[in-house]
C-alpha positions in Angstrom: 14.2 -12.3 -10.0 12.1 -15.4 -10.6 14.9 -17.8 -9.5 15.3 -16.0 -6.1 12.4 -17.7 -4.4 10.9 -20.5 -6.5 13.2 -23.5 -6.2 10.7 -26.3 -7.0 11.6 -28.3 -3.9 8.7 -27.1 -1.8 10.3 -24.2 -0.1 8.1 -21.1 0.3 8.8 -17.4 0.8 7.3 -14.1 1.5 8.5 -11.1 -0.6 7.3 -7.7 0.3 7.2 -4.6 -2.0 6.6 -1.5 0.1 6.7 2.2 -0.1 4.5 5.3 -0.3 1.7 5.9 -2.8 2.8 6.4 -6.4 6.1 4.5 -6.0 5.2 1.7 -8.4 4.4 -1.1 -5.9 1.5 -2.5 -7.9 3.4 -2.1 -11.2 6.3 -4.1 -9.7 3.9 -6.7 -8.3 2.4 -7.2 -11.8 5.8 -7.4 -13.4 6.9 -10.1 -10.9 3.8 -12.2 -11.5 4.2 -11.9 -15.2 7.8 -13.2 -15.0 6.7 -16.2 -12.9 4.0 -16.9 -15.6 6.7 -16.8 -18.3 8.6 -19.3 -16.2 5.7 -21.7 -16.3 4.5 -21.1 -12.7 0.8 -21.1 -11.7 0.1 -17.6 -10.4 -2.9 -15.7 -8.9 -3.5 -12.1 -7.8 -5.7 -11.0 -4.9 -7.0 -7.4 -4.7 -8.8 -5.6 -1.9 -12.5 -5.8 -2.6 -13.2 -2.3 -1.4 -10.7 -0.7 -3.7 -12.8 0.2 -6.8 -10.9 3.3 -7.8 -10.1 2.3 -11.4 -11.8 -1.1 -11.9 -14.3 -3.0 -9.8 -13.1 -6.4 -11.1 -9.4 -6.1 -12.0 -6.4 -4.9 -10.0 -5.1 -1.6 -11.4 -2.1 0.7 -11.1 -2.5 4.5 -10.9 -1.6 4.7 -14.6 -4.3 2.2 -15.4 -2.3 -1.0 -16.0 -4.6 -3.8 -15.1 -4.4 -7.5 -14.2 -7.1 -10.0 -13.5 -7.6 -10.6 -9.8 -9.7 -12.3 -7.1 -11.5 -9.9 -4.8 -11.6 -10.2 -1.0 -11.8 -8.2 2.2 -9.9 -10.9 4.1 -7.5 -13.4 2.6 -9.3 -16.2 4.4 -12.2 -15.7 2.0 -10.1 -17.0 -0.9 -7.6 -19.3 0.8 -9.2 -22.5 -0.5 -8.7 -21.2 -4.0 -5.3 -19.6 -3.9 -3.6 -22.5 -2.0 -3.8 -24.3 -5.4 -1.3 -21.8 -7.0 2.4 -21.8 -6.8 2.8 -18.0 -6.6 0.3 -15.7 -4.9 0.3 -11.9 -5.3 -1.5 -9.6 -2.9 -2.1 -5.9 -3.8 -2.8 -3.3 -1.1 -1.7 -5.8 1.5 -2.0 -3.3 4.4 -5.8 -3.5 4.3 -6.0 -7.3 4.8 -6.3 -7.8 8.6 -5.6 -11.5 8.4 -2.6 -11.2 6.0 0.0 -12.2 8.6 -1.3 -15.6 9.5 -2.4 -16.5 6.0 0.8 -15.3 4.2 2.8 -17.3 6.7 0.6 -20.3 6.2 0.9 -20.1 2.4 4.7 -19.8 2.6 4.9 -22.7 5.0 3.0 -24.7 2.3 5.8 -24.0 -0.1 4.1 -21.1 -1.9 5.8 -17.8 -3.0 3.8 -14.9 -1.6 4.4 -11.4 -3.0 2.8 -8.6 -1.2 2.6 -5.0 -2.4 1.7 -2.6 0.4 2.0 0.8 2.0 4.4 0.6 4.9 3.1 3.8 6.6 -0.2 5.8 6.6 -0.6 9.5 6.0 0.6 10.3 9.5 3.7 8.2 8.9 2.4 5.6 11.3 3.2 2.0 10.4 0.4 -0.4 9.4 0.6 -3.1 12.1 0.1 -6.1 9.8 2.9 -4.8 7.5 5.3 -4.2 10.4 4.6 -7.7 11.6 5.3 -9.2 8.2 8.8 -7.7 8.1 10.2 -10.3 10.5 8.5 -13.1 8.6 9.7 -12.2 5.1 12.6 -13.4 3.1 12.9 -10.2 1.1 11.6 -6.6 1.5 12.0 -4.1 -1.3 11.4 -0.5 -0.3 10.4 1.7 -3.3 10.3 5.5 -3.5 8.1 7.9 -5.4 8.8 11.5 -6.7 8.0 14.3 -4.3 5.2 16.4 -5.7 6.7 19.6 -4.1 10.4 19.4 -5.0 10.9 16.3 -7.2 13.3 14.7 -4.7 12.9 11.0 -3.7 9.6 10.7 -1.8 9.3 8.1 1.0 6.1 9.3 2.6 2.4 9.7 1.8 0.5 12.9 2.6 -3.3 13.2 2.6 -4.7 16.4 1.1 -8.3 16.0 2.4 -9.4 16.6 6.1 -10.4 13.1 6.9 -9.5 11.2 10.2 -10.0 7.6 9.1 -6.9 5.6 8.2 -8.6 3.5 5.5 -9.6 6.1 3.0 -9.0 4.8 -0.5 -8.1 7.4 -3.1 -5.6 8.6 -5.7 -4.0 11.9 -6.8 -7.2 13.7 -5.7 -6.5 12.8 -2.1 -2.9 11.9 -1.7 0.6 13.2 -2.5 4.0 11.6 -2.2 6.5 13.8 -0.3 10.1 13.7 0.8 11.0 14.2 4.4 11.7 17.9 4.2 8.6 18.8 2.3 6.4 16.6 4.5 7.8 18.4 7.6 7.5 21.8 6.1 3.8 21.2 5.1 3.1 19.7 8.6 4.5 22.8 10.3 2.6 25.2 8.1 -0.6 23.2 8.7 -0.1 23.4 12.4 0.3 27.2 12.3 -2.8 27.5 10.2 -4.7 25.3 12.6 -3.7 27.4 15.6 -4.7 30.6 13.8 -8.0 29.0 12.8 -8.9 28.0 16.3 -8.0 31.5 17.7 -10.5 33.1 15.3 -13.3 30.8 16.4 -14.5 27.5 15.0 -17.4 25.1 15.0 -17.2 21.8 16.8 -16.9 19.9 13.5 -14.2 22.3 12.3 -12.3 21.9 15.5 -12.4 18.1 15.1 -10.9 18.4 11.7 -8.0 20.7 12.6 -7.1 18.7 15.7 -7.0 15.4 13.8 -3.6 14.0 12.6 -1.7 15.9 9.9 -3.5 16.8 6.7 -1.4 18.4 4.0 -3.0 21.1 1.9 -2.5 20.8 -1.8 -0.2 23.6 -3.1 -2.0 25.9 -5.6 -0.6 25.2 -9.1 
């Protein structure tokens, strides 16, 4: 709610909106910023500059809802601008390597900072900057998606392409949201397939792919 953090007496706060892909994090961030605007607060949104999936200039949700945003690879690039706002939203916060120090600095200046971010990568490993922000935040909302396999609550993100890098920006063509059971089942199946593949012979490049962290194969429709 708007009244939860903005008191008008100079107190700042960090509010995190986390969860897997397709859980509505950006949608909730946009909604929160819109509510603050309706309350007469001066708001600004920052998007990760390398995320051009749906629009190169505006922040966008997976269902193409868009909002005007500043672009940056590091928050430090736009700090001189955003410090003039009362409420600052950050989308895809896990990609900003300097988000911890700058979000804390903004909150200490009396700003309300709302960060939408993945809390874990496709291996279910935490993003270090997001894990660090937990202990600095006044509020953390954990959202869930719908499992693409069984329609249960999904808390994890699985990658469907054989890529090793953690920062690989994509959508439904590359990622799926999964529940714990389906994620583990898919991981176990993939490990068996990898072992069989290696036993039958493989090239060095193929060996690198199958020995990389878990890659979930998309189920044939």
